[in-house]
C-alpha positions, 0 to 999 in steps of 0.5 A: 759612818759620818766624818766624826762618828765612826759607828756602823749603821744601825748601831747608834740607837733612836735615843742618845744621851750626850755628856760632854765628856767622853769619860763620862759617856764611858762611866755611865755606859758601864755603870748604867747600860745592860750589854753596853758596846763601844760603837764609836771611837773617833778622836777618842769621843766614845760612843756606847749603845746598850739598854736601859730598863728594855729600851735601846739607848746610845751615850756618847761625848759631844765635846765642849761648846756650841759648835762641837755639840752642833757637829755631833748632833747634826751627824747623829740627826742625818747620818744616824736618824736618831729621833731624840738627843738629850743633853746631860751633864753638868753646868754652872747657874746664875740663879741662887736658888739652883742647888748642886745636883738639881735637874733642869729641863731646858725650855729655851736655849740662848747663846751669843755663840754665832753656830746656829747662824753660820750653820743654819741661818738662825737669826736671834739668840734664843731657841725653844725646845724641839720635840716631845722630850721636854714634856716627857721628862717633865711627866717622868719627873712628876711621876718619880716625885723628882723636882726639876726646873724647867726654864732657860739655859745660856751657853757660850763659847767663851768659858770664862766671860762674865754673866749676861742676861738671857732674853725671858721666856715669852 
C-alpha cells in the first residue's frame, strides 16, 4: 500500500483511467467494467479494478489540480508499477471550435503549477506526452471513425484565473 492508495499489491491493473471525481470513477466502474472490485477507499478516493473488453483496467479518482494528480500518478507508477495512466474527464476550452463531448488527446501539457518543478526539478512550463498511449488513442479514434483533437492542454492550480496563452507546439 502507498500513503494515499490502500490497494493490495497486484490489485491495481497495468492500465489506469483517472477521472478527477471519485464518484465518476465509481460510475464508470459500475457501468463499463465487468466484475468491478473496489480496491481502495483512502480519503474516499475510490479505485475499482475490473475488465473492459477482456483487458484488466483500474479506474480511480485523482482529485483536482496538478499536485493531487501528481501524488496519485506517482504512487501508481512507483508503488503499483502501472504501465499507462490516462486522465479522463471534463475540461473547458479556450478554442471556440471545440465542442462539448469532443475528445482531446494531449500531445503537450503546459501549466503555471510549480508541482513538476518542486517534485522532480522539471524546468519549463510545457511537457510532451510520454509513452505509446498518445498514438494508440489516435489510432483507435481513426479505426472507430471518432474525431479526436490532438493538441496542447493547459492546467492550472487556480480555477478562476483568466486565460493565459500556452506555448505553441514546436
